[in-house]
VMD Tcl script that draws the C-alpha trace (Angstrom):
set ca {
  {80.16 187.74 124.36}
  {79.49 191.04 126.00}
  {76.47 190.70 128.35}
  {73.07 191.83 127.30}
  {71.87 195.13 128.62}
  {68.20 195.03 127.69}
  {68.19 194.04 124.07}
  {71.74 195.15 123.19}
  {75.19 194.19 124.13}
  {76.73 197.44 125.20}
  {80.53 197.56 125.24}
  {80.52 200.94 126.94}
  {78.21 199.86 129.76}
  {80.29 196.73 130.34}
  {83.60 198.65 130.26}
  {82.32 201.12 132.75}
  {80.96 198.37 135.00}
  {84.24 196.39 134.99}
  {86.35 199.39 135.84}
  {83.99 200.52 138.52}
  {83.94 197.07 140.08}
  {87.77 196.96 139.90}
  {88.31 200.16 141.95}
  {85.24 200.16 144.22}
  {86.94 198.57 147.24}
  {89.89 200.99 147.04}
  {88.05 204.16 145.91}
  {84.23 204.03 146.01}
  {83.96 207.65 144.88}
  {85.95 206.90 141.79}
  {83.70 203.86 141.07}
  {80.65 206.19 141.03}
  {82.46 208.64 138.81}
  {83.18 205.85 136.33}
  {79.52 204.82 136.27}
  {78.45 208.42 135.75}
  {80.72 208.79 132.71}
  {78.17 208.32 129.93}
  {80.52 209.45 127.20}
  {82.79 206.48 127.84}
  {84.49 206.45 124.45}
  {86.12 209.79 125.29}
  {85.78 209.88 129.06}
  {87.61 206.66 129.97}
  {91.12 208.17 129.84}
  {91.33 209.80 133.26}
  {89.71 206.83 134.89}
  {92.34 204.37 133.55}
  {95.08 206.77 134.70}
  {93.57 207.07 138.16}
  {93.12 203.31 138.46}
  {96.79 202.90 137.69}
  {97.69 205.55 140.33}
  {95.61 203.72 142.96}
  {97.22 200.42 142.09}
  {100.58 202.13 142.78}
  {99.76 204.15 145.92}
  {96.97 202.35 147.80}
  {98.20 199.65 150.28}
  {97.58 196.37 148.50}
  {95.87 198.32 145.68}
  {97.45 196.44 142.75}
  {96.33 193.08 144.08}
  {92.86 194.32 145.14}
  {92.12 195.98 141.79}
  {93.45 193.08 139.74}
  {91.32 190.53 141.67}
  {88.17 192.66 141.56}
  {88.63 193.53 137.86}
  {89.05 189.86 136.90}
  {86.12 188.80 139.16}
  {83.93 191.36 137.35}
  {85.03 190.17 133.90}
  {84.18 186.58 134.81}
  {80.83 187.50 136.32}
  {79.71 189.87 133.47}
  {80.89 188.15 130.32}
  {79.03 185.23 128.82}
  {79.78 182.17 126.69}
  {77.31 181.79 123.87}
  {76.59 178.04 123.35}
  {73.70 176.53 121.29}
  {71.90 179.82 121.23}
  {72.11 180.41 124.97}
  {74.14 182.84 127.06}
  {75.99 180.81 129.71}
  {78.38 181.96 132.50}
  {81.97 182.21 131.53}
  {82.65 179.24 133.84}
  {80.91 177.11 131.11}
  {84.15 177.19 129.16}
  {85.79 174.95 131.77}
  {82.73 172.79 132.28}
  {82.22 172.24 128.48}
  {85.95 171.46 128.03}
  {85.52 168.40 130.25}
  {83.36 166.61 127.76}
  {84.70 168.05 124.57}
  {86.90 166.02 122.24}
  {90.25 167.71 121.80}
  {91.23 169.04 118.36}
  {93.56 167.08 116.16}
  {97.24 167.85 116.06}
  {99.77 168.04 113.29}
  {103.48 168.57 114.14}
  {106.21 169.77 111.70}
  {109.81 169.18 112.52}
  {111.97 171.79 110.91}
  {114.82 170.78 108.69}
  {116.96 173.88 109.43}
  {120.38 173.79 111.11}
  {120.72 174.29 114.82}
  {119.94 177.89 115.88}
  {122.44 180.69 116.32}
  {124.95 180.75 119.29}
  {124.64 184.56 119.44}
  {121.74 187.00 119.70}
  {121.27 188.76 116.40}
  {118.67 191.56 116.15}
  {117.45 192.97 112.72}
  {117.57 196.79 112.80}
  {117.06 199.39 110.06}
  {118.11 197.05 107.31}
  {121.07 195.46 108.98}
  {121.71 193.24 111.98}
  {122.95 194.08 115.48}
  {125.31 191.43 116.92}
  {127.84 191.47 119.73}
  {129.55 194.92 120.02}
  {127.06 196.55 117.64}
  {124.16 195.35 119.68}
  {125.85 196.52 122.92}
  {126.47 199.92 121.42}
  {122.91 200.28 120.31}
  {121.63 199.40 123.79}
  {123.80 202.30 125.03}
  {122.26 204.61 122.48}
  {118.76 203.58 123.55}
  {119.54 204.13 127.24}
  {121.02 207.64 126.54}
  {117.98 208.57 124.47}
  {115.59 207.30 127.14}
  {114.10 204.78 124.71}
  {114.22 201.88 127.19}
  {114.76 201.08 130.80}
  {118.20 200.04 132.11}
  {116.66 196.68 133.14}
  {115.79 196.13 129.49}
  {119.45 196.55 128.47}
  {120.49 194.36 131.40}
  {118.15 191.56 130.25}
  {119.37 191.70 126.63}
  {122.98 191.71 127.82}
  {122.30 188.69 130.03}
  {121.13 186.77 126.96}
  {124.14 187.92 124.99}
  {126.45 186.67 127.86}
  {124.65 183.30 128.02}
  {124.31 182.13 124.41}
  {123.38 178.63 125.65}
  {120.05 180.16 126.77}
  {119.11 180.40 123.12}
  {119.13 176.68 122.73}
  {115.39 176.19 123.35}
  {115.08 172.50 122.43}
  {113.88 171.94 126.02}
  {111.24 174.70 125.84}
  {107.58 174.54 124.75}
  {105.63 177.80 124.17}
  {102.01 177.97 123.25}
  {101.58 181.02 121.05}
  {98.00 182.30 121.04}
  {97.74 184.56 118.02}
  {100.59 182.69 116.22}
  {100.42 184.90 113.14}
  {100.69 188.18 115.03}
  {103.50 190.46 113.84}
  {104.54 191.11 117.45}
  {104.58 187.45 118.43}
  {107.75 185.56 119.14}
  {106.99 182.45 116.96}
  {109.76 182.99 114.29}
  {112.47 183.58 116.88}
  {111.42 180.67 119.02}
  {111.45 178.32 116.11}
  {114.85 179.73 114.99}
  {116.16 178.94 118.47}
  {114.84 175.32 118.30}
  {111.80 175.60 120.59}
  {108.60 173.53 120.33}
  {105.96 176.08 119.44}
  {102.31 175.15 119.78}
  {100.51 177.60 117.52}
  {96.88 178.77 117.76}
  {95.34 181.06 115.22}
  {92.29 181.38 113.03}
  {91.42 178.75 110.33}
  {92.80 180.84 107.52}
  {95.02 178.98 105.03}
  {97.21 182.07 104.31}
  {98.26 182.16 108.01}
  {99.21 178.51 108.16}
  {100.86 178.51 104.74}
  {103.19 181.21 106.02}
  {103.82 179.50 109.38}
  {104.54 176.19 107.77}
  {107.02 177.80 105.41}
  {108.78 179.35 108.44}
  {108.83 176.15 110.40}
  {110.34 174.02 107.58}
  {113.48 176.19 107.51}
  {114.19 176.20 111.24}
  {115.47 173.62 113.78}
  {112.32 174.01 115.85}
  {108.99 172.02 115.93}
  {105.60 173.53 115.17}
  {102.39 171.84 116.48}
  {99.11 173.12 115.12}
  {95.47 172.42 115.80}
  {93.36 170.59 113.22}
  {89.66 171.13 112.89}
  {89.25 168.03 110.68}
  {91.22 164.76 110.36}
  {94.12 164.44 107.88}
  {95.88 161.50 106.36}
  {99.42 160.77 107.60}
  {100.83 161.75 104.23}
  {98.93 165.04 103.95}
  {100.51 167.75 101.80}
  {101.21 171.24 103.17}
  {98.25 172.53 101.16}
  {95.96 170.02 102.79}
  {97.34 170.95 106.22}
  {96.85 174.65 105.73}
  {93.17 174.07 104.92}
  {92.61 171.85 107.96}
  {94.59 173.89 110.46}
  {93.42 176.61 112.87}
  {90.59 177.33 115.30}
  {88.68 180.39 116.51}
  {89.56 180.45 120.21}
  {86.68 182.94 120.85}
  {84.02 180.72 119.40}
  {85.58 177.33 120.38}
  {87.28 178.11 123.66}
  {86.26 174.77 125.31}
  {87.86 172.80 122.37}
  {91.03 174.87 122.62}
  {91.17 174.30 126.42}
  {90.76 170.53 125.99}
  {93.51 170.49 123.38}
  {96.02 172.63 125.37}
  {95.32 170.59 128.52}
  {96.82 167.58 126.75}
  {100.13 169.21 125.67}
  {103.03 167.17 127.20}
  {105.40 168.57 129.63}
  {105.71 172.03 131.13}
  {104.95 174.95 128.84}
  {104.51 178.67 128.66}
  {101.08 180.00 127.60}
  {101.85 183.13 125.53}
  {99.10 185.60 124.70}
  {99.66 187.61 121.49}
  {96.08 187.81 120.17}
  {94.87 191.06 118.64}
  {91.58 192.14 117.03}
  {89.90 195.50 116.35}
  {87.58 197.14 118.81}
  {85.16 195.02 120.87}
  {86.50 191.88 119.30}
  {89.82 192.48 121.08}
  {88.02 192.47 124.47}
  {86.18 189.26 123.57}
  {89.46 187.63 122.60}
  {91.14 188.73 125.83}
  {88.23 187.42 127.86}
  {88.28 184.11 125.97}
  {91.99 183.78 126.65}
  {91.50 184.58 130.31}
  {88.73 182.00 130.63}
  {91.04 179.40 129.12}
  {93.98 180.53 131.24}
  {92.06 180.14 134.50}
  {91.00 176.64 133.49}
  {94.53 175.56 132.49}
  {96.10 177.04 135.69}
  {93.61 175.16 137.79}
  {94.39 171.90 136.01}
  {98.08 172.19 135.49}
  {100.80 173.34 137.93}
  {103.44 173.31 135.16}
  {102.04 176.15 133.08}
  {103.72 179.68 133.11}
  {102.36 182.76 131.34}
  {103.75 185.30 128.94}
  {102.29 188.61 127.62}
  {103.32 191.66 125.76}
  {102.13 194.99 127.12}
  {101.51 198.07 124.86}
  {103.44 201.26 125.72}
  {100.28 203.32 124.77}
  {98.73 202.73 128.15}
  {98.97 204.12 131.73}
  {101.81 202.69 133.76}
  {103.31 203.16 137.12}
  {107.01 204.08 136.93}
  {109.76 204.47 139.50}
  {110.81 207.84 140.77}
  {114.05 207.81 138.79}
  {112.03 207.84 135.56}
  {110.07 210.90 136.66}
  {113.31 212.64 137.58}
  {114.87 211.94 134.15}
  {111.76 213.20 132.39}
  {111.84 216.35 134.50}
  {115.48 216.95 133.51}
  {114.56 216.64 129.86}
  {111.67 219.01 130.31}
  {113.87 221.63 132.06}
  {116.24 221.48 129.04}
  {113.54 221.82 126.39}
  {114.21 224.25 123.49}
  {112.94 227.82 123.72}
  {110.60 227.33 120.73}
  {108.74 224.65 122.58}
  {108.56 226.82 125.73}
  {106.92 229.51 123.60}
  {104.62 227.05 121.98}
  {103.36 225.99 125.35}
  {102.62 229.56 126.32}
  {101.03 230.38 123.02}
  {98.73 227.35 123.14}
  {97.54 228.28 126.66}
  {99.20 225.19 128.01}
  {97.61 222.67 125.69}
  {100.83 221.84 123.89}
  {104.13 220.53 125.32}
  {102.76 219.82 128.74}
  {105.26 218.12 131.12}
  {105.09 214.33 131.17}
  {104.65 214.24 134.99}
  {102.96 216.72 137.26}
  {104.37 215.23 140.43}
  {105.62 212.27 142.37}
  {103.43 209.77 144.14}
  {104.24 208.25 147.49}
  {104.20 204.44 147.58}
  {103.08 202.44 150.64}
  {106.69 201.77 151.53}
  {107.54 205.48 151.57}
  {109.41 205.47 148.24}
  {108.38 207.65 145.30}
  {107.06 206.83 141.86}
  {104.88 208.33 139.13}
  {102.13 207.49 136.61}
  {102.98 207.70 132.94}
  {99.77 208.38 130.92}
  {100.50 207.38 127.35}
  {96.93 206.35 126.51}
  {96.02 207.20 122.97}
  {92.35 208.21 122.43}
  {92.30 206.77 118.87}
  {92.82 203.24 120.33}
  {89.68 203.53 122.43}
  {88.38 202.04 125.68}
  {87.98 198.57 124.35}
  {91.67 198.36 123.57}
  {92.53 199.72 127.02}
  {90.29 197.20 128.70}
  {91.60 194.22 126.72}
  {95.15 195.08 127.68}
  {94.24 195.81 131.28}
  {92.66 192.31 131.67}
  {96.01 190.81 130.65}
  {97.87 192.93 133.22}
  {95.38 191.92 136.00}
  {95.91 188.24 135.12}
  {99.69 188.65 135.12}
  {99.60 190.21 138.67}
  {97.30 187.59 140.03}
  {99.15 184.69 138.53}
  {102.47 185.87 139.79}
  {101.06 186.42 143.30}
  {99.77 182.82 143.11}
  {103.31 181.56 142.49}
  {103.42 181.31 138.65}
  {106.24 182.44 136.50}
  {104.87 185.40 134.49}
  {106.80 187.15 131.73}
  {105.18 190.50 130.84}
  {107.33 192.98 129.00}
  {106.40 196.39 127.65}
  {107.08 196.41 123.94}
  {107.92 199.57 121.97}
  {105.53 201.28 119.62}
  {105.81 199.31 116.42}
  {104.74 199.75 112.80}
  {102.39 196.79 112.72}
  {99.66 196.36 110.06}
  {97.02 197.18 112.62}
  {98.63 200.52 113.40}
  {99.20 201.42 109.71}
  {95.55 200.79 108.97}
  {94.62 203.75 111.24}
  {95.47 206.84 109.32}
  {95.95 209.04 112.36}
  {98.11 206.51 114.25}
  {100.16 205.82 111.19}
  {100.85 209.58 110.80}
  {101.60 209.94 114.58}
  {104.12 207.11 114.38}
  {105.68 208.73 111.31}
  {106.14 211.99 113.27}
  {106.99 210.59 116.66}
  {110.76 210.77 116.20}
  {110.58 214.56 116.19}
  {109.49 214.35 119.89}
  {112.04 211.81 121.08}
  {109.99 208.62 120.55}
  {111.47 205.79 118.50}
  {108.98 203.60 116.59}
  {110.32 200.16 115.71}
  {109.95 197.83 112.82}
  {108.11 194.59 113.65}
  {111.16 192.38 113.05}
  {113.16 194.38 115.58}
  {110.44 194.44 118.18}
  {109.52 190.80 118.04}
  {113.15 189.69 118.14}
  {113.95 191.82 121.17}
  {110.73 190.75 122.93}
  {111.47 187.06 122.18}
  {114.95 187.59 123.79}
  {113.29 189.03 126.83}
  {111.04 186.03 127.08}
  {114.12 183.82 126.98}
  {115.67 185.92 129.69}
  {112.60 185.56 131.86}
  {112.50 181.75 131.41}
  {116.18 181.20 131.89}
  {117.29 183.74 134.54}
  {116.21 182.75 138.07}
  {116.68 186.35 139.17}
  {114.24 187.77 136.60}
  {111.26 189.68 137.84}
  {109.11 187.06 136.10}
  {110.15 184.48 138.64}
  {107.74 184.60 141.58}
  {110.67 183.82 143.91}
  {112.31 187.06 143.03}
  {111.29 189.77 145.57}
  {109.85 192.92 144.08}
  {109.64 196.36 145.75}
  {106.07 196.66 144.45}
  {103.88 194.24 142.46}
  {103.76 196.76 139.58}
  {107.54 196.49 139.26}
  {106.66 193.37 137.14}
  {105.70 195.87 134.43}
  {108.49 198.40 134.60}
  {111.33 195.87 134.74}
  {112.63 195.22 131.23}
  {110.40 197.89 129.57}
  {111.20 199.16 126.20}
  {108.67 201.92 125.75}
  {110.28 203.67 122.79}
  {110.84 206.84 124.93}
  {107.31 207.50 126.08}
  {108.10 207.19 129.83}
  {111.25 209.37 129.92}
  {110.03 211.93 127.36}
  {109.89 215.54 128.45}
  {106.29 215.92 127.23}
  {103.05 214.22 127.98}
  {102.35 212.18 124.76}
  {98.85 213.49 124.19}
  {100.10 217.13 124.33}
  {102.26 216.54 121.25}
  {100.14 213.87 119.54}
  {98.37 216.34 117.21}
  {101.70 217.85 116.16}
  {103.11 214.34 115.53}
  {100.08 213.54 113.38}
  {100.46 216.74 111.34}
  {104.18 216.28 110.78}
  {103.72 212.60 110.07}
  {101.14 213.35 107.39}
  {103.47 215.79 105.74}
  {106.22 213.21 105.83}
  {103.94 210.51 104.40}
  {102.56 212.86 101.74}
  {99.03 212.46 103.14}
}
mol new
graphics top color blue
foreach p $ca { graphics top sphere $p radius 0.5 }
foreach p [lrange $ca 0 end-1] q [lrange $ca 1 end] { graphics top cylinder $p $q radius 0.2 }
display resetview
């Protein structure tokens, strides 16, 4: 739960407090500015960008901000139990005496998985030379980073990596469109699925599992007979990890062998923050108990990210070559439209140069930004503590949650006119699953804590497929309104 502020649970006051706590040691003036921003729902944007810049440029900034931000989250948020607000640490304490959930495991009857990487794309499939050619197209267009193409090509060159019979992945948010569950099962993995107790979710997941060579383990909130039917299973499966975090921790603590804890949960508004906090409370408990747990996340491209200097230079080249009509539109709009994506380079502590890409979308709001930032902070801290952490930036994708928002759906429909590719869910989740395989299999991956990084934030820019937002000529918000308008025309809205 968000903490009580008087008689209300203020999401804005908590968000301001967490961000201010995160940056205070590095930039006390910024912390005060954050606290003074009363219109948080619209005023959060420059603060998240500046927090990202400080993480890039301040000596030790990324680690300091991540540690302070996580400490603030764990100090402020509460766990509601038997009508009482308890500290977040109660999740670990209650898990000690909580009976674990039941388990049902389905072993698929499908044939062994593919020996080549096959990616669905625009009604067809990309395999071998076609996939390699498409990677080149994405690189030329600035859709993805070269390290993304390198990772996909490494998986293509090592088809044995796709035999995941020795891999266990816990998928929190198993029914999420962006999650890797289907690909992992197709490649023979043992997937431990966590999602809400909704029969429709489990009916679909059981149907998927039966046709694959993988294994699917799911939590049961009530006992089942050994000969239970699929219909009985779907009505007994699932758990709300926000409401029953101690039970989920107790269950996951008993999973055999090493595994990767993958976070793919999503909810609207404040519920997304609560879910991210619940997952982080469970994560800290599991990491303290088990040395054999690695982590996996997907980052949204509509956020503020540090990028290497080469990305800034590429964007500037594209801006210099922009069409005359867009030059005139910038002048005619008094500089509001078609602003350059980057205003300058930032000097890193080692003397190299980088930049900050600000692709935050106001329509997604400060709760979404905070929920995703908590995941990034945990990723940085866990890797610094010696854990393998796979965190890859996924492209903008036509998920159900996006299409429910009329403005975002229209913006995505018009984005291609400004050099941004929006992906179908099947393409995105297959590519991101392949990157997860790369991170688990390739000892030289940035995910491996033994791999030296030039900067801690390199963990985020390595392997990124941002759809073109980072290398675009224009700052995303300066063309967002035009994309919405064009998208609405295209959609007939």
